[in-house]
N, CA and C atoms as a LAMMPS dump frame, in Angstrom:
ITEM: TIMESTEP
0
ITEM: NUMBER OF ATOMS
525
ITEM: BOX BOUNDS ff ff ff
-5.0000000000000000e+02 5.0000000000000000e+02
-5.0000000000000000e+02 5.0000000000000000e+02
-5.0000000000000000e+02 5.0000000000000000e+02
ITEM: ATOMS id mol type element x y z
1 1 1 N 0.845 -1.17 0
2 1 2 C 0 0 0
3 1 3 C 0.89 1.232 0
4 2 1 N 0.457 2.249 -0.671
5 2 2 C 1.194 3.512 -0.628
6 2 3 C 0.223 4.639 -0.316
7 3 1 N 0.72 5.54 0.504
8 3 2 C -0.01 6.736 0.891
9 3 3 C 0.967 7.895 0.753
10 4 1 N 0.503 9.123 0.744
11 4 2 C 1.448 10.232 0.639
12 4 3 C 2.537 10.148 1.723
13 5 1 N 3.757 9.943 1.29
14 5 2 C 4.903 9.886 2.202
15 5 3 C 5.079 8.58 2.949
16 6 1 N 4.266 7.546 2.635
17 6 2 C 4.347 6.289 3.372
18 6 3 C 4.122 5.101 2.44
19 7 1 N 4.842 4.021 2.734
20 7 2 C 4.648 2.748 2.038
21 7 3 C 4.472 1.678 3.105
22 8 1 N 3.538 0.762 2.89
23 8 2 C 3.355 -0.385 3.77
24 8 3 C 3.512 -1.637 2.921
25 9 1 N 4.464 -2.479 3.29
26 9 2 C 4.631 -3.778 2.649
27 9 3 C 4.365 -4.813 3.735
28 10 1 N 3.249 -5.478 3.626
29 10 2 C 2.867 -6.487 4.604
30 10 3 C 3.011 -7.844 3.94
31 11 1 N 4.179 -8.438 4.117
32 11 2 C 4.474 -9.706 3.447
33 11 3 C 5.53 -10.458 4.247
34 12 1 N 5.573 -11.74 4.071
35 12 2 C 6.53 -12.582 4.769
36 12 3 C 7.918 -12.512 4.157
37 13 1 N 8.52 -11.338 4.214
38 13 2 C 9.891 -11.155 3.712
39 13 3 C 10.722 -10.514 4.82
40 14 1 N 12.016 -10.786 4.797
41 14 2 C 12.854 -10.209 5.842
42 14 3 C 13.214 -8.766 5.524
43 15 1 N 13.528 -8.024 6.558
44 15 2 C 13.8 -6.586 6.438
45 15 3 C 14.997 -6.308 5.529
46 16 1 N 16.032 -7.154 5.589
47 16 2 C 17.221 -6.956 4.751
48 16 3 C 16.843 -7.018 3.27
49 17 1 N 16.042 -8.01 2.891
50 17 2 C 15.611 -8.14 1.493
51 17 3 C 14.799 -6.917 1.087
52 18 1 N 13.869 -6.522 1.936
53 18 2 C 13.022 -5.368 1.639
54 18 3 C 13.858 -4.098 1.5
55 19 1 N 14.784 -3.875 2.433
56 19 2 C 15.628 -2.677 2.383
57 19 3 C 16.494 -2.632 1.125
58 20 1 N 16.852 -3.802 0.595
59 20 2 C 17.682 -3.823 -0.619
60 20 3 C 16.933 -3.243 -1.816
61 21 1 N 15.611 -3.202 -1.754
62 21 2 C 14.806 -2.645 -2.828
63 21 3 C 14.51 -1.163 -2.649
64 22 1 N 14.699 -0.66 -1.455
65 22 2 C 14.321 0.721 -1.176
66 22 3 C 15.357 1.734 -1.643
67 23 1 N 16.597 1.324 -1.81
68 23 2 C 17.623 2.216 -2.341
69 23 3 C 17.7 3.534 -1.609
70 24 1 N 17.53 4.607 -2.315
71 24 2 C 17.67 5.955 -1.746
72 24 3 C 16.318 6.489 -1.262
73 25 1 N 15.612 5.682 -0.51
74 25 2 C 14.299 6.055 0.028
75 25 3 C 13.285 6.4 -1.062
76 26 1 N 13.348 5.66 -2.154
77 26 2 C 12.416 5.856 -3.262
78 26 3 C 11.058 5.275 -2.877
79 27 1 N 10.106 6.132 -2.554
80 27 2 C 8.793 5.672 -2.118
81 27 3 C 7.984 5.005 -3.225
82 28 1 N 8.406 5.154 -4.47
83 28 2 C 7.679 4.496 -5.56
84 28 3 C 8.202 3.083 -5.826
85 29 1 N 9.365 2.736 -5.276
86 29 2 C 9.98 1.429 -5.55
87 29 3 C 9.054 0.25 -5.251
88 30 1 N 8.346 0.209 -4.119
89 30 2 C 7.504 -0.958 -3.839
90 30 3 C 6.303 -1.117 -4.764
91 31 1 N 5.996 -0.122 -5.55
92 31 2 C 4.898 -0.247 -6.504
93 31 3 C 5.423 -0.477 -7.922
94 32 1 N 6.717 -0.608 -8.061
95 32 2 C 7.3 -0.784 -9.396
96 32 3 C 7.11 -2.217 -9.882
97 33 1 N 7.019 -2.411 -11.192
98 33 2 C 6.897 -3.764 -11.73
99 33 3 C 8.056 -4.668 -11.307
100 34 1 N 9.28 -4.147 -11.253
101 34 2 C 10.433 -4.978 -10.87
102 34 3 C 10.275 -5.502 -9.442
103 35 1 N 9.914 -4.619 -8.511
104 35 2 C 9.734 -5.054 -7.116
105 35 3 C 8.59 -6.043 -7.002
106 36 1 N 7.457 -5.747 -7.632
107 36 2 C 6.303 -6.639 -7.535
108 36 3 C 6.602 -8.007 -8.138
109 37 1 N 7.347 -8.041 -9.234
110 37 2 C 7.738 -9.327 -9.829
111 37 3 C 8.635 -10.115 -8.885
112 38 1 N 9.595 -9.433 -8.274
113 38 2 C 10.495 -10.103 -7.322
114 38 3 C 9.709 -10.61 -6.109
115 39 1 N 8.767 -9.83 -5.634
116 39 2 C 7.95 -10.229 -4.489
117 39 3 C 7.059 -11.423 -4.851
118 40 1 N 6.48 -11.391 -6.043
119 40 2 C 5.679 -12.523 -6.512
120 40 3 C 6.51 -13.801 -6.509
121 41 1 N 7.697 -13.713 -7.072
122 41 2 C 8.572 -14.888 -7.162
123 41 3 C 8.977 -15.373 -5.771
124 42 1 N 9.344 -14.454 -4.921
125 42 2 C 9.798 -14.814 -3.571
126 42 3 C 8.68 -15.481 -2.765
127 43 1 N 7.451 -14.989 -2.888
128 43 2 C 6.323 -15.506 -2.113
129 43 3 C 5.495 -16.548 -2.858
130 44 1 N 5.798 -16.734 -4.138
131 44 2 C 5.029 -17.644 -4.998
132 44 3 C 3.548 -17.264 -5.014
133 45 1 N 3.341 -15.958 -5.2
134 45 2 C 1.999 -15.403 -5.288
135 45 3 C 1.87 -14.609 -6.574
136 46 1 N 0.671 -14.181 -6.856
137 46 2 C 0.367 -13.42 -8.068
138 46 3 C -0.155 -12.046 -7.647
139 47 1 N 0.38 -10.982 -8.245
140 47 2 C -0.114 -9.651 -7.883
141 47 3 C -1.297 -9.277 -8.757
142 48 1 N -2.272 -8.651 -8.099
143 48 2 C -3.419 -8.088 -8.792
144 48 3 C -2.965 -6.784 -9.44
145 49 1 N -3.895 -6.037 -9.953
146 49 2 C -3.533 -4.757 -10.564
147 49 3 C -3.174 -3.734 -9.488
148 50 1 N -2.443 -2.739 -9.9
149 50 2 C -2.156 -1.596 -9.045
150 50 3 C -3.409 -0.735 -9.061
151 51 1 N -4.06 -0.614 -7.905
152 51 2 C -5.336 0.086 -7.828
153 51 3 C -5.226 1.394 -7.075
154 52 1 N -6.009 2.358 -7.503
155 52 2 C -6.207 3.56 -6.702
156 52 3 C -7.044 3.139 -5.501
157 53 1 N -6.682 3.628 -4.335
158 53 2 C -7.394 3.305 -3.108
159 53 3 C -8.253 4.507 -2.74
160 54 1 N -9.567 4.291 -2.721
161 54 2 C -10.529 5.369 -2.491
162 54 3 C -11.265 5.133 -1.184
163 55 1 N -11.695 6.212 -0.554
164 55 2 C -12.378 6.12 0.73
165 55 3 C -13.631 6.995 0.714
166 56 1 N -14.759 6.387 1.122
167 56 2 C -16.021 7.11 1.191
168 56 3 C -16.561 7.112 2.616
169 57 1 N -16.947 8.265 3.099
170 57 2 C -17.552 8.378 4.432
171 57 3 C -18.948 7.772 4.401
172 58 1 N -19.39 7.185 5.515
173 58 2 C -20.749 6.629 5.54
174 58 3 C -21.79 7.738 5.435
175 59 1 N -22.935 7.392 4.872
176 59 2 C -24.046 8.338 4.752
177 59 3 C -25.25 7.778 5.493
178 60 1 N -26.041 8.625 6.13
179 60 2 C -27.201 8.143 6.872
180 60 3 C -28.363 7.775 5.946
181 61 1 N -29.242 6.953 6.472
182 61 2 C -30.474 6.631 5.753
183 61 3 C -30.284 5.608 4.66
184 62 1 N -31.354 5.404 3.921
185 62 2 C -31.355 4.444 2.825
186 62 3 C -30.771 5.062 1.568
187 63 1 N -30.282 4.215 0.658
188 63 2 C -29.792 4.739 -0.624
189 63 3 C -30.931 5.398 -1.398
190 64 1 N -30.591 6.33 -2.277
191 64 2 C -31.624 7.05 -3.052
192 64 3 C -32.112 6.257 -4.257
193 65 1 N -32.517 5.029 -4.061
194 65 2 C -33.006 4.191 -5.151
195 65 3 C -33.262 2.788 -4.639
196 66 1 N -33.978 2.009 -5.407
197 66 2 C -34.399 0.669 -5.004
198 66 3 C -33.347 -0.382 -5.39
199 67 1 N -32.841 -1.078 -4.383
200 67 2 C -31.915 -2.188 -4.588
201 67 3 C -32.573 -3.458 -4.075
202 68 1 N -32.217 -4.583 -4.667
203 68 2 C -32.718 -5.865 -4.177
204 68 3 C -31.542 -6.718 -3.729
205 69 1 N -31.773 -7.538 -2.707
206 69 2 C -30.728 -8.469 -2.294
207 69 3 C -30.478 -9.436 -3.441
208 70 1 N -29.243 -9.793 -3.621
209 70 2 C -28.814 -10.611 -4.763
210 70 3 C -28.232 -11.899 -4.211
211 71 1 N -28.646 -13.029 -4.743
212 71 2 C -28.213 -14.295 -4.169
213 71 3 C -27.531 -15.211 -5.159
214 72 1 N -27.093 -14.711 -6.309
215 72 2 C -26.413 -15.54 -7.3
216 72 3 C -24.926 -15.593 -6.968
217 73 1 N -24.512 -16.647 -6.257
218 73 2 C -23.114 -16.789 -5.843
219 73 3 C -22.19 -17.143 -7.006
220 74 1 N -22.747 -17.334 -8.22
221 74 2 C -21.907 -17.654 -9.369
222 74 3 C -21.563 -16.419 -10.204
223 75 1 N -22.189 -15.288 -9.905
224 75 2 C -21.891 -14.051 -10.636
225 75 3 C -20.419 -13.703 -10.419
226 76 1 N -19.722 -13.303 -11.458
227 76 2 C -18.268 -13.116 -11.36
228 76 3 C -17.873 -12.062 -10.331
229 77 1 N -18.641 -11.01 -10.155
230 77 2 C -18.32 -9.995 -9.139
231 77 3 C -18.473 -10.59 -7.741
232 78 1 N -19.49 -11.438 -7.56
233 78 2 C -19.717 -12.077 -6.265
234 78 3 C -18.614 -13.086 -5.975
235 79 1 N -18.243 -13.886 -6.963
236 79 2 C -17.16 -14.863 -6.795
237 79 3 C -15.869 -14.147 -6.407
238 80 1 N -15.562 -13.064 -7.089
239 80 2 C -14.36 -12.278 -6.769
240 80 3 C -14.419 -11.754 -5.334
241 81 1 N -15.576 -11.222 -4.936
242 81 2 C -15.726 -10.695 -3.574
243 81 3 C -15.556 -11.809 -2.54
244 82 1 N -16.128 -12.969 -2.787
245 82 2 C -16.043 -14.07 -1.834
246 82 3 C -14.615 -14.589 -1.671
247 83 1 N -13.792 -14.466 -2.701
248 83 2 C -12.382 -14.887 -2.612
249 83 3 C -11.526 -13.898 -1.83
250 84 1 N -11.929 -12.642 -1.809
251 84 2 C -11.099 -11.592 -1.222
252 84 3 C -11.653 -10.994 0.066
253 85 1 N -12.918 -11.283 0.377
254 85 2 C -13.565 -10.619 1.509
255 85 3 C -14.384 -11.617 2.327
256 86 1 N -14.698 -11.218 3.546
257 86 2 C -15.609 -11.995 4.385
258 86 3 C -16.857 -11.143 4.634
259 87 1 N -17.871 -11.752 5.209
260 87 2 C -19.119 -11.055 5.526
261 87 3 C -19.671 -10.301 4.313
262 88 1 N -19.623 -10.952 3.16
263 88 2 C -20.022 -10.314 1.908
264 88 3 C -21.538 -10.166 1.821
265 89 1 N -21.966 -8.953 1.499
266 89 2 C -23.361 -8.619 1.25
267 89 3 C -23.467 -8.197 -0.209
268 90 1 N -24.566 -8.574 -0.863
269 90 2 C -24.688 -8.305 -2.298
270 90 3 C -26.084 -7.764 -2.612
271 91 1 N -26.11 -6.707 -3.426
272 91 2 C -27.363 -6.117 -3.902
273 91 3 C -27.302 -6.002 -5.42
274 92 1 N -28.484 -5.922 -6.012
275 92 2 C -28.58 -5.737 -7.457
276 92 3 C -29.461 -4.533 -7.764
277 93 1 N -29.118 -3.895 -8.863
278 93 2 C -29.952 -2.858 -9.449
279 93 3 C -30.039 -3.229 -10.913
280 94 1 N -31.178 -3.772 -11.325
281 94 2 C -31.26 -4.364 -12.658
282 94 3 C -30.296 -5.537 -12.704
283 95 1 N -29.437 -5.553 -13.709
284 95 2 C -28.438 -6.621 -13.815
285 95 3 C -27.078 -6.201 -13.265
286 96 1 N -27.01 -5.014 -12.704
287 96 2 C -25.767 -4.512 -12.128
288 96 3 C -25.69 -4.911 -10.653
289 97 1 N -24.465 -5.038 -10.132
290 97 2 C -24.251 -5.631 -8.818
291 97 3 C -23.361 -4.752 -7.947
292 98 1 N -23.701 -4.685 -6.654
293 98 2 C -22.904 -4.025 -5.629
294 98 3 C -22.563 -5.051 -4.563
295 99 1 N -21.284 -5.179 -4.226
296 99 2 C -20.866 -6.03 -3.116
297 99 3 C -20.219 -5.163 -2.047
298 100 1 N -20.449 -5.538 -0.803
299 100 2 C -19.77 -4.92 0.328
300 100 3 C -19.32 -6.066 1.226
301 101 1 N -18.058 -6.044 1.619
302 101 2 C -17.547 -7.088 2.503
303 101 3 C -16.314 -6.605 3.233
304 102 1 N -15.904 -7.392 4.205
305 102 2 C -14.7 -7.066 4.963
306 102 3 C -13.483 -7.564 4.191
307 103 1 N -12.569 -6.635 3.922
308 103 2 C -11.355 -6.975 3.189
309 103 3 C -10.129 -6.848 4.067
310 104 1 N -9.078 -6.342 3.489
311 104 2 C -7.79 -6.181 4.15
312 104 3 C -7.961 -5.489 5.502
313 105 1 N -7.384 -6.042 6.534
314 105 2 C -7.437 -5.546 7.923
315 105 3 C -8.854 -5.393 8.455
316 106 1 N -9.828 -6.061 7.86
317 106 2 C -11.194 -5.994 8.34
318 106 3 C -11.969 -4.772 7.897
319 107 1 N -11.357 -3.963 7.021
320 107 2 C -12.063 -2.76 6.556
321 107 3 C -13.22 -3.167 5.642
322 108 1 N -14.254 -2.334 5.6
323 108 2 C -15.38 -2.571 4.703
324 108 3 C -15.01 -2.068 3.307
325 109 1 N -15.201 -2.926 2.306
326 109 2 C -14.832 -2.602 0.926
327 109 3 C -16.034 -2.81 0.007
328 110 1 N -16.155 -1.942 -0.981
329 110 2 C -17.239 -2.039 -1.96
330 110 3 C -16.679 -2.42 -3.318
331 111 1 N -17.449 -3.189 -4.051
332 111 2 C -17.135 -3.52 -5.434
333 111 3 C -18.393 -3.347 -6.268
334 112 1 N -18.242 -2.86 -7.468
335 112 2 C -19.381 -2.581 -8.342
336 112 3 C -19.116 -3.199 -9.703
337 113 1 N -20.137 -3.789 -10.268
338 113 2 C -20.066 -4.214 -11.668
339 113 3 C -21.333 -3.747 -12.358
340 114 1 N -21.157 -2.91 -13.356
341 114 2 C -22.283 -2.372 -14.112
342 114 3 C -22.472 -3.226 -15.364
343 115 1 N -23.665 -3.78 -15.507
344 115 2 C -23.994 -4.614 -16.671
345 115 3 C -23.918 -3.775 -17.948
346 116 1 N -23.589 -4.417 -19.018
347 116 2 C -23.435 -3.742 -20.317
348 116 3 C -24.64 -2.857 -20.65
349 117 1 N -25.843 -3.389 -20.446
350 117 2 C -27.043 -2.622 -20.804
351 117 3 C -27.332 -1.469 -19.84
352 118 1 N -26.644 -1.429 -18.694
353 118 2 C -26.845 -0.351 -17.719
354 118 3 C -25.789 0.757 -17.838
355 119 1 N -24.837 0.598 -18.713
356 119 2 C -23.733 1.557 -18.788
357 119 3 C -24.17 2.898 -19.377
358 120 1 N -23.435 3.935 -18.997
359 120 2 C -23.663 5.311 -19.46
360 120 3 C -25.016 5.862 -19.018
361 121 1 N -25.499 5.377 -17.865
362 121 2 C -26.78 5.852 -17.329
363 121 3 C -26.648 6.293 -15.871
364 122 1 N -25.407 6.368 -15.339
365 122 2 C -25.208 6.79 -13.956
366 122 3 C -25.391 5.685 -12.929
367 123 1 N -25.51 4.441 -13.375
368 123 2 C -25.741 3.322 -12.457
369 123 3 C -24.493 3.055 -11.609
370 124 1 N -23.314 3.171 -12.179
371 124 2 C -22.082 2.972 -11.405
372 124 3 C -21.976 3.977 -10.272
373 125 1 N -22.256 5.221 -10.568
374 125 2 C -22.236 6.268 -9.54
375 125 3 C -23.292 5.969 -8.472
376 126 1 N -24.501 5.568 -8.897
377 126 2 C -25.564 5.237 -7.951
378 126 3 C -25.137 4.097 -7.025
379 127 1 N -24.546 3.034 -7.562
380 127 2 C -24.139 1.895 -6.741
381 127 3 C -23.009 2.278 -5.787
382 128 1 N -22.063 3.072 -6.259
383 128 2 C -20.969 3.53 -5.391
384 128 3 C -21.529 4.379 -4.252
385 129 1 N -22.489 5.232 -4.561
386 129 2 C -23.128 6.056 -3.539
387 129 3 C -23.948 5.185 -2.58
388 130 1 N -24.662 4.211 -3.112
389 130 2 C -25.465 3.303 -2.285
390 130 3 C -24.587 2.591 -1.256
391 131 1 N -23.376 2.221 -1.639
392 131 2 C -22.472 1.542 -0.708
393 131 3 C -22.219 2.4 0.525
394 132 1 N -22.153 3.707 0.351
395 132 2 C -21.919 4.61 1.484
396 132 3 C -23.112 4.623 2.445
397 133 1 N -24.305 4.325 1.953
398 133 2 C -25.499 4.231 2.801
399 133 3 C -25.615 2.845 3.439
400 134 1 N -25.116 1.825 2.756
401 134 2 C -25.342 0.441 3.17
402 134 3 C -24.218 -0.17 3.994
403 135 1 N -23.079 0.479 4.07
404 135 2 C -21.952 -0.104 4.798
405 135 3 C -22.34 -0.306 6.264
406 136 1 N -22.106 -1.505 6.791
407 136 2 C -22.485 -1.786 8.18
408 136 3 C -21.693 -0.951 9.185
409 137 1 N -22.244 -0.862 10.372
410 137 2 C -21.558 -0.263 11.523
411 137 3 C -21.243 1.221 11.364
412 138 1 N -21.9 1.899 10.412
413 138 2 C -21.637 3.318 10.202
414 138 3 C -20.138 3.585 10.014
415 139 1 N -19.499 2.704 9.254
416 139 2 C -18.059 2.779 9.017
417 139 3 C -17.787 3.37 7.634
418 140 1 N -16.592 3.884 7.408
419 140 2 C -16.241 4.297 6.049
420 140 3 C -16.142 3.073 5.148
421 141 1 N -16.263 3.299 3.866
422 141 2 C -16.169 2.207 2.906
423 141 3 C -15.019 2.502 1.943
424 142 1 N -14.223 1.482 1.693
425 142 2 C -13.063 1.573 0.819
426 142 3 C -13.404 0.988 -0.543
427 143 1 N -12.74 1.463 -1.569
428 143 2 C -12.877 0.887 -2.914
429 143 3 C -11.51 0.903 -3.575
430 144 1 N -11.205 -0.167 -4.273
431 144 2 C -9.984 -0.241 -5.055
432 144 3 C -10.399 -0.209 -6.523
433 145 1 N -9.862 0.764 -7.245
434 145 2 C -10.257 0.943 -8.642
435 145 3 C -9.007 1.037 -9.505
436 146 1 N -8.975 0.24 -10.547
437 146 2 C -7.866 0.333 -11.491
438 146 3 C -7.919 1.693 -12.179
439 147 1 N -6.82 2.447 -12.155
440 147 2 C -6.835 3.76 -12.804
441 147 3 C -7.192 3.684 -14.294
442 148 1 N -6.932 2.54 -14.911
443 148 2 C -7.291 2.374 -16.307
444 148 3 C -8.784 2.232 -16.543
445 149 1 N -9.525 1.904 -15.507
446 149 2 C -10.972 1.793 -15.612
447 149 3 C -11.559 3.174 -15.317
448 150 1 N -11.39 4.068 -16.267
449 150 2 C -11.765 5.475 -16.083
450 150 3 C -13.24 5.643 -15.735
451 151 1 N -14.114 4.822 -16.315
452 151 2 C -15.545 4.931 -16.008
453 151 3 C -15.802 4.652 -14.533
454 152 1 N -15.202 3.615 -14.004
455 152 2 C -15.382 3.269 -12.6
456 152 3 C -14.769 4.333 -11.698
457 153 1 N -13.601 4.797 -12.057
458 153 2 C -12.938 5.836 -11.263
459 153 3 C -13.807 7.098 -11.209
460 154 1 N -14.336 7.51 -12.364
461 154 2 C -15.219 8.692 -12.386
462 154 3 C -16.473 8.471 -11.55
463 155 1 N -17.035 7.255 -11.594
464 155 2 C -18.252 6.957 -10.835
465 155 3 C -17.997 7.071 -9.33
466 156 1 N -16.913 6.496 -8.857
467 156 2 C -16.619 6.562 -7.421
468 156 3 C -16.286 7.983 -6.984
469 157 1 N -15.545 8.706 -7.795
470 157 2 C -15.239 10.098 -7.443
471 157 3 C -16.512 10.94 -7.414
472 158 1 N -17.399 10.732 -8.379
473 158 2 C -18.657 11.475 -8.418
474 158 3 C -19.567 11.112 -7.242
475 159 1 N -19.389 9.91 -6.687
476 159 2 C -20.174 9.465 -5.536
477 159 3 C -19.559 9.933 -4.215
478 160 1 N -18.522 10.766 -4.293
479 160 2 C -17.956 11.371 -3.092
480 160 3 C -16.787 10.649 -2.453
481 161 1 N -16.245 9.644 -3.111
482 161 2 C -15.067 8.958 -2.579
483 161 3 C -13.838 9.831 -2.84
484 162 1 N -12.878 9.749 -1.951
485 162 2 C -11.636 10.509 -2.099
486 162 3 C -10.469 9.57 -2.329
487 163 1 N -9.564 9.917 -3.238
488 163 2 C -8.367 9.091 -3.418
489 163 3 C -7.435 9.294 -2.221
490 164 1 N -7.008 8.192 -1.598
491 164 2 C -6.134 8.281 -0.428
492 164 3 C -4.806 7.547 -0.612
493 165 1 N -4.677 6.741 -1.663
494 165 2 C -3.432 6.004 -1.864
495 165 3 C -3.58 5.016 -3.001
496 166 1 N -2.743 3.984 -2.927
497 166 2 C -2.755 2.923 -3.938
498 166 3 C -2.412 1.614 -3.252
499 167 1 N -2.813 0.507 -3.877
500 167 2 C -2.444 -0.791 -3.317
501 167 3 C -2.391 -1.845 -4.395
502 168 1 N -1.606 -2.874 -4.077
503 168 2 C -1.532 -4.075 -4.892
504 168 3 C -1.683 -5.237 -3.932
505 169 1 N -2.629 -6.117 -4.2
506 169 2 C -2.795 -7.308 -3.379
507 169 3 C -2.134 -8.485 -4.072
508 170 1 N -1.491 -9.336 -3.305
509 170 2 C -0.907 -10.557 -3.832
510 170 3 C -1.752 -11.733 -3.343
511 171 1 N -2.102 -12.622 -4.267
512 171 2 C -2.962 -13.751 -3.95
513 171 3 C -2.38 -15.009 -4.564
514 172 1 N -2.832 -16.16 -4.091
515 172 2 C -2.425 -17.413 -4.752
516 172 3 C -2.885 -17.414 -6.203
517 173 1 N -2.155 -18.11 -7.064
518 173 2 C -2.53 -18.183 -8.475
519 173 3 C -3.929 -18.79 -8.592
520 174 1 N -4.712 -18.262 -9.514
521 174 2 C -6.039 -18.787 -9.784
522 174 3 C -7.135 -18.179 -8.935
523 175 1 N -6.783 -17.257 -8.055
524 175 2 C -7.825 -16.61 -7.224
525 175 3 C -8.009 -15.192 -7.678
């Protein structure tokens, strides 16, 4: 994870190995392809994409639209959430899906998938905003968005999320 002026590497590597990559206190080094490749090889894990890390404050009341509970555990967004999160809750708006679950360090995380037929209608923004109303325990909600997914990034920013850093998760191959 990287934040302004800070890097967190939470992995089973020794400090000497990690320090050998830091060089002249280059805070971008742990997010570089060379470091991530070396870390993947050392841990025998696979890195996900480098994501922008966004944070949304909780909002009171119900979301401004009708959502239904979603129970299709085979939907690809749900499968992805179940592999990476616990206590996963899922809602649908049409064929589009919102997941909220506990991720890294127990934080509440949201994931959105907008169905092809729902695109360019503000549904992504609506689902991102809905997550801020639906997150349990009146807690903030985190979202990881690939910077290359400009539509998703715009939707979360328009829903009031703030960029706070970046992260790369390493997982076993095939997950």
